C-alpha positions in Angstrom: -127.2 11.3 -139.0 -124.0 9.4 -139.0 -122.7 8.0 -135.7 -123.9 8.8 -132.3 -125.6 12.1 -131.2 -122.6 13.2 -129.2 -124.0 16.5 -127.9 -127.5 15.3 -126.9 -127.0 15.0 -123.2 -125.0 18.3 -123.0 -127.6 20.1 -125.0 -130.4 18.9 -122.6 -128.4 19.9 -119.6 -127.6 23.3 -121.1 -131.3 23.9 -121.9 -132.3 23.1 -118.3 -129.6 25.4 -116.9 -129.7 28.3 -119.4 -132.9 28.3 -121.5 -135.8 26.9 -119.4 -135.6 29.6 -116.7 -136.3 32.2 -119.4 -139.4 30.5 -120.8 -141.7 28.9 -118.2 -144.8 29.7 -120.3 -146.8 26.7 -121.7 -148.2 26.5 -125.2 -151.4 24.5 -125.5 -151.5 21.9 -128.3 -154.6 23.6 -129.7 -152.5 26.6 -130.9 -149.2 24.8 -131.7 -149.9 24.3 -135.5 -150.7 28.0 -135.9 -147.5 28.9 -134.1 -145.4 26.4 -136.2 -146.9 27.8 -139.4 -146.2 31.4 -138.4 -142.6 30.7 -137.3 -141.9 28.7 -140.4 -143.2 31.5 -142.6 -141.3 34.2 -140.7 -138.1 32.2 -141.2 -138.8 32.4 -144.9 -139.7 28.7 -145.3 -142.6 27.0 -147.0 -144.4 23.7 -146.2 -144.2 23.6 -142.4 -144.3 20.3 -140.6 -147.6 19.0 -139.4 -148.3 19.0 -135.6 -149.6 15.7 -134.2 -150.2 14.5 -130.6 -147.4 12.7 -128.9 -148.6 9.1 -128.4 -149.3 8.1 -124.8 -146.9 5.2 -125.1 -144.0 7.8 -125.3 -144.2 9.0 -121.6 -140.5 9.7 -121.2 -140.4 12.0 -124.3 -141.4 15.6 -124.0 -141.8 15.9 -127.8 -140.1 14.9 -131.0 -139.7 16.1 -134.6 -138.8 15.3 -138.1 -138.8 17.5 -141.2 -142.4 16.5 -141.8 -144.0 16.4 -138.4 -143.8 17.5 -134.8 -145.3 15.3 -132.1 -146.3 17.3 -129.1 -148.0 16.8 -125.7 -151.2 18.6 -124.6 -149.0 21.6 -123.5 -145.3 22.3 -123.7 -142.9 25.1 -122.8 -142.2 27.5 -125.7 -138.5 26.7 -125.7 -139.3 23.0 -126.4 -141.4 24.0 -129.4 -138.4 26.0 -130.7 -136.1 23.0 -130.0 -138.4 20.7 -132.0 -138.6 23.3 -134.9 -134.8 23.4 -135.0 -134.9 19.6 -135.5 -137.4 20.0 -138.3 -135.2 22.6 -140.0 -132.1 20.5 -139.6 -133.7 17.3 -141.0 -134.5 16.2 -144.5 -137.8 14.5 -145.5 -135.7 11.3 -145.9 -134.7 11.4 -142.3 -131.1 12.7 -142.5 -130.2 14.9 -139.5 -127.2 15.9 -137.4 -129.2 15.3 -134.2 -128.2 17.9 -131.6 -125.1 18.8 -133.7 -123.7 22.1 -134.8 -126.3 22.8 -137.5 -129.2 22.0 -135.1 -127.7 24.3 -132.5 -127.1 27.1 -134.9 -130.7 27.0 -136.0 -131.9 26.7 -132.5 -129.9 29.7 -131.4 -131.5 31.7 -134.2 -135.0 30.7 -133.0 -134.1 31.4 -129.3 -132.8 34.9 -130.3 -135.8 35.7 -132.5 -138.6 34.4 -130.4 -137.4 34.3 -126.8 -135.1 37.3 -127.2 -132.1 35.5 -125.8 -129.2 37.1 -127.6 -126.7 34.6 -129.2 -123.8 36.6 -127.9 -125.0 36.1 -124.3 -125.6 32.4 -124.9 -122.2 31.6 -126.5 -120.2 31.6 -123.2 -122.5 29.1 -121.6 -122.4 26.9 -124.8 -118.6 27.0 -124.7 -118.6 26.1 -121.0 -120.9 23.1 -121.8 -118.7 22.1 -124.7 -121.5 22.4 -127.3 -120.5 23.0 -130.9 -122.5 25.5 -132.9 -122.6 26.5 -136.5 -123.6 30.2 -136.4 -124.1 30.2 -140.2 -126.5 27.2 -140.1 -129.4 27.2 -142.6 -132.2 24.6 -143.0 -130.7 21.6 -144.7 -133.5 21.5 -147.4 -132.7 24.9 -148.8 -130.7 25.1 -152.0 -127.2 26.5 -151.6 -128.1 29.4 -154.0 -131.2 30.4 -152.0 -130.9 33.7 -150.0 
């Protein structure tokens, strides 16, 4: 990622306002890897990131992700798992990412629509109101341009 993660605070506020009320369910850590593997495969991707426990010295963090791993707490809301998967899809193994930028948001919207059944068309007005940029044609960064 180059520069500052300009949309981070706006994305977090938007999630609390728009997404969280639709997904109060908690996913236990014990099933997270199976869910990650299934979602990754359903998105047409291979080699999903590994799920690890979030270290206790990271109490302010709900979860975090890179292309290679998701660090999760003992239980987390489903929308946070999708958020972290969007980070994994918008990051390279070398650590390049757009943070909470347009590519991340485009991938996140795809996951929200597919797995939480929140239609992108219904979410777009609130994203505009929150001044969050979205790349609706976003694809995982590690896919070749010629890939379908």
